[in-house]
N, CA and C atoms as a LAMMPS dump frame, in Angstrom:
ITEM: TIMESTEP
0
ITEM: NUMBER OF ATOMS
231
ITEM: BOX BOUNDS ff ff ff
-5.0000000000000000e+02 5.0000000000000000e+02
-5.0000000000000000e+02 5.0000000000000000e+02
-5.0000000000000000e+02 5.0000000000000000e+02
ITEM: ATOMS id mol type element x y z
1 1 1 N -201.32 97.655 489.038
2 1 2 C -199.893 97.467 489.01
3 1 3 C -199.447 97.408 487.557
4 2 1 N -198.319 98.035 487.266
5 2 2 C -197.747 98.023 485.93
6 2 3 C -196.385 97.354 486.018
7 3 1 N -196.143 96.377 485.138
8 3 2 C -194.831 95.743 485.086
9 3 3 C -194.578 95.204 483.689
10 4 1 N -193.342 94.811 483.442
11 4 2 C -192.946 94.354 482.115
12 4 3 C -192.431 92.924 482.16
13 5 1 N -192.721 92.157 481.094
14 5 2 C -192.175 90.804 480.995
15 5 3 C -191.019 90.755 479.989
16 6 1 N -190.804 91.86 479.28
17 6 2 C -189.688 91.961 478.352
18 6 3 C -189.347 93.437 478.23
19 7 1 N -188.068 93.759 478.247
20 7 2 C -187.714 95.169 478.218
21 7 3 C -186.41 95.366 477.465
22 8 1 N -186.378 96.375 476.614
23 8 2 C -185.143 96.731 475.932
24 8 3 C -184.601 98.063 476.434
25 9 1 N -185.468 98.9 476.958
26 9 2 C -185.083 100.211 477.481
27 9 3 C -186.004 100.58 478.63
28 10 1 N -185.561 101.494 479.5
29 10 2 C -186.443 101.955 480.572
30 10 3 C -187.746 102.524 480.009
31 11 1 N -188.832 102.334 480.744
32 11 2 C -190.151 102.77 480.311
33 11 3 C -190.757 103.69 481.363
34 12 1 N -191.15 104.897 480.948
35 12 2 C -191.798 105.85 481.851
36 12 3 C -193.292 105.589 481.888
37 13 1 N -193.907 105.771 483.064
38 13 2 C -195.324 105.464 483.263
39 13 3 C -196.049 106.655 483.889
40 14 1 N -197.213 106.99 483.312
41 14 2 C -198.114 108.007 483.848
42 14 3 C -199.457 107.359 484.125
43 15 1 N -200.096 107.75 485.202
44 15 2 C -201.467 107.325 485.491
45 15 3 C -202.29 108.59 485.664
46 16 1 N -203.324 108.704 484.859
47 16 2 C -204.187 109.897 484.854
48 16 3 C -203.381 111.176 484.662
49 17 1 N -202.371 111.103 483.798
50 17 2 C -201.572 112.28 483.475
51 17 3 C -200.511 112.644 484.494
52 18 1 N -200.364 111.863 485.545
53 18 2 C -199.384 112.138 486.593
54 18 3 C -198.255 111.114 486.496
55 19 1 N -197.034 111.609 486.373
56 19 2 C -195.88 110.718 486.256
57 19 3 C -195.735 109.887 487.525
58 20 1 N -195.61 108.556 487.354
59 20 2 C -195.528 107.652 488.502
60 20 3 C -194.177 106.97 488.643
61 21 1 N -193.353 107.008 487.606
62 21 2 C -192.039 106.413 487.728
63 21 3 C -191.585 105.737 486.463
64 22 1 N -190.463 105.04 486.599
65 22 2 C -189.848 104.392 485.455
66 22 3 C -189.617 102.916 485.76
67 23 1 N -189.968 102.077 484.797
68 23 2 C -189.697 100.648 484.897
69 23 3 C -188.3 100.394 484.353
70 24 1 N -187.436 99.793 485.172
71 24 2 C -186.061 99.518 484.776
72 24 3 C -185.727 98.04 484.823
73 25 1 N -186.669 97.222 485.228
74 25 2 C -186.439 95.785 485.297
75 25 3 C -187.677 95.074 484.759
76 26 1 N -187.572 93.766 484.6
77 26 2 C -188.702 93.028 484.044
78 26 3 C -188.811 91.657 484.696
79 27 1 N -189.935 90.995 484.449
80 27 2 C -190.273 89.711 485.053
81 27 3 C -190.603 88.724 483.939
82 28 1 N -189.606 88.008 483.389
83 28 2 C -189.852 87.127 482.258
84 28 3 C -190.698 85.897 482.596
85 29 1 N -190.755 85.526 483.858
86 29 2 C -191.596 84.385 484.245
87 29 3 C -192.226 84.688 485.597
88 30 1 N -193.491 84.354 485.72
89 30 2 C -194.199 84.617 486.971
90 30 3 C -194.658 86.05 487.084
91 31 1 N -195.545 86.268 488.023
92 31 2 C -196.099 87.598 488.249
93 31 3 C -195.51 88.16 489.54
94 32 1 N -195.099 89.422 489.509
95 32 2 C -194.611 90.031 490.746
96 32 3 C -195.775 90.283 491.699
97 33 1 N -195.457 90.468 492.959
98 33 2 C -196.498 90.803 493.925
99 33 3 C -196.682 92.322 493.976
100 34 1 N -197.811 92.735 494.475
101 34 2 C -198.16 94.159 494.545
102 34 3 C -197.103 94.901 495.351
103 35 1 N -196.572 95.953 494.766
104 35 2 C -195.59 96.772 495.448
105 35 3 C -194.158 96.284 495.329
106 36 1 N -193.949 95.188 494.639
107 36 2 C -192.603 94.634 494.497
108 36 3 C -191.715 95.603 493.739
109 37 1 N -190.433 95.654 494.118
110 37 2 C -189.487 96.487 493.404
111 37 3 C -189.484 96.097 491.925
112 38 1 N -189.453 97.094 491.063
113 38 2 C -189.508 96.836 489.625
114 38 3 C -190.906 96.965 489.054
115 39 1 N -191.896 97.251 489.93
116 39 2 C -193.269 97.486 489.477
117 39 3 C -193.669 98.912 489.854
118 40 1 N -194.758 99.354 489.285
119 40 2 C -195.36 100.619 489.706
120 40 3 C -196.751 100.285 490.188
121 41 1 N -196.983 100.532 491.465
122 41 2 C -198.277 100.231 492.088
123 41 3 C -198.901 101.528 492.568
124 42 1 N -200.177 101.663 492.357
125 42 2 C -200.875 102.896 492.703
126 42 3 C -202.284 102.56 493.18
127 43 1 N -202.698 103.147 494.272
128 43 2 C -204.071 102.998 494.752
129 43 3 C -204.899 104.102 494.086
130 44 1 N -205.979 103.709 493.411
131 44 2 C -206.841 104.669 492.717
132 44 3 C -208.294 104.448 493.123
133 45 1 N -209.105 105.443 492.871
134 45 2 C -210.54 105.34 493.149
135 45 3 C -211.218 104.455 492.113
136 46 1 N -212.418 104.017 492.429
137 46 2 C -213.239 103.273 491.482
138 46 3 C -213.488 104.161 490.261
139 47 1 N -213.437 103.569 489.086
140 47 2 C -213.681 104.317 487.856
141 47 3 C -212.661 103.973 486.792
142 48 1 N -212.701 104.739 485.717
143 48 2 C -211.805 104.505 484.592
144 48 3 C -210.594 105.418 484.704
145 49 1 N -209.423 104.825 484.488
146 49 2 C -208.165 105.556 484.62
147 49 3 C -207.335 105.363 483.358
148 50 1 N -206.581 106.399 483.005
149 50 2 C -205.731 106.366 481.824
150 50 3 C -204.304 106.032 482.229
151 51 1 N -203.725 105.061 481.534
152 51 2 C -202.338 104.678 481.766
153 51 3 C -201.576 104.939 480.476
154 52 1 N -200.458 105.647 480.605
155 52 2 C -199.648 105.957 479.435
156 52 3 C -198.217 105.504 479.709
157 53 1 N -197.601 104.872 478.714
158 53 2 C -196.205 104.462 478.823
159 53 3 C -195.426 105.04 477.651
160 54 1 N -194.165 105.385 477.918
161 54 2 C -193.301 105.906 476.866
162 54 3 C -191.946 105.21 476.932
163 55 1 N -191.495 104.749 475.765
164 55 2 C -190.216 104.055 475.671
165 55 3 C -189.66 104.217 474.261
166 56 1 N -188.405 104.595 474.143
167 56 2 C -187.738 104.717 472.84
168 56 3 C -188.506 105.593 471.856
169 57 1 N -189.132 106.655 472.348
170 57 2 C -189.858 107.566 471.47
171 57 3 C -191.274 107.14 471.126
172 58 1 N -191.699 105.979 471.606
173 58 2 C -193.056 105.487 471.355
174 58 3 C -193.914 105.706 472.594
175 59 1 N -195.17 106.05 472.377
176 59 2 C -196.12 106.245 473.471
177 59 3 C -197.302 105.306 473.268
178 60 1 N -197.681 104.626 474.332
179 60 2 C -198.864 103.766 474.316
180 60 3 C -199.8 104.262 475.401
181 61 1 N -201.058 104.471 475.044
182 61 2 C -202.069 104.917 475.997
183 61 3 C -203.194 103.897 476.04
184 62 1 N -203.605 103.531 477.236
185 62 2 C -204.72 102.605 477.421
186 62 3 C -205.518 103.057 478.633
187 63 1 N -206.624 102.397 478.881
188 63 2 C -207.419 102.738 480.058
189 63 3 C -207.752 101.469 480.831
190 64 1 N -208.034 101.666 482.102
191 64 2 C -208.411 100.554 482.975
192 64 3 C -209.614 100.973 483.785
193 65 1 N -210.61 100.089 483.849
194 65 2 C -211.787 100.335 484.67
195 65 3 C -211.635 99.562 485.97
196 66 1 N -211.519 100.286 487.075
197 66 2 C -211.331 99.672 488.387
198 66 3 C -212.679 99.63 489.103
199 67 1 N -213.041 98.437 489.591
200 67 2 C -214.303 98.253 490.31
201 67 3 C -214.016 98.076 491.798
202 68 1 N -215.055 98.025 492.587
203 68 2 C -214.906 97.868 494.034
204 68 3 C -214.06 96.632 494.332
205 69 1 N -213.07 96.815 495.182
206 69 2 C -212.159 95.746 495.598
207 69 3 C -211.446 95.103 494.416
208 70 1 N -211.377 95.805 493.301
209 70 2 C -210.728 95.254 492.114
210 70 3 C -209.278 95.67 492.019
211 71 1 N -208.534 94.929 491.25
212 71 2 C -207.153 95.275 490.953
213 71 3 C -206.962 95.248 489.45
214 72 1 N -205.962 95.936 489.001
215 72 2 C -205.667 96.016 487.577
216 72 3 C -204.179 95.803 487.393
217 73 1 N -203.824 94.933 486.457
218 73 2 C -202.423 94.717 486.096
219 73 3 C -202.266 95.051 484.63
220 74 1 N -201.335 95.939 484.358
221 74 2 C -200.965 96.243 482.981
222 74 3 C -199.612 95.596 482.757
223 75 1 N -199.569 94.632 481.852
224 75 2 C -198.335 93.899 481.572
225 75 3 C -197.773 94.394 480.248
226 76 1 N -196.573 94.931 480.276
227 76 2 C -195.917 95.426 479.059
228 76 3 C -195.103 94.302 478.462
229 77 1 N -195.266 94.082 477.163
230 77 2 C -194.538 93.004 476.487
231 77 3 C -193.575 93.578 475.477
């Protein structure tokens, strides 16, 4: 799941090079639940996945290693 705790502009999100949507809201306190509006949730296979975000002309790329029955949260600050 990808979500933001602080936001100044909408943020576009790609997972493994595939556009998944745009974050337009944020969660300054507490963690949202999986699939909650304002998050991007994606079911992926076990393995390493690339997550890329773009906002205000800046691009950030990171990776996440998902294990069996594991979950991954990318929190944008």
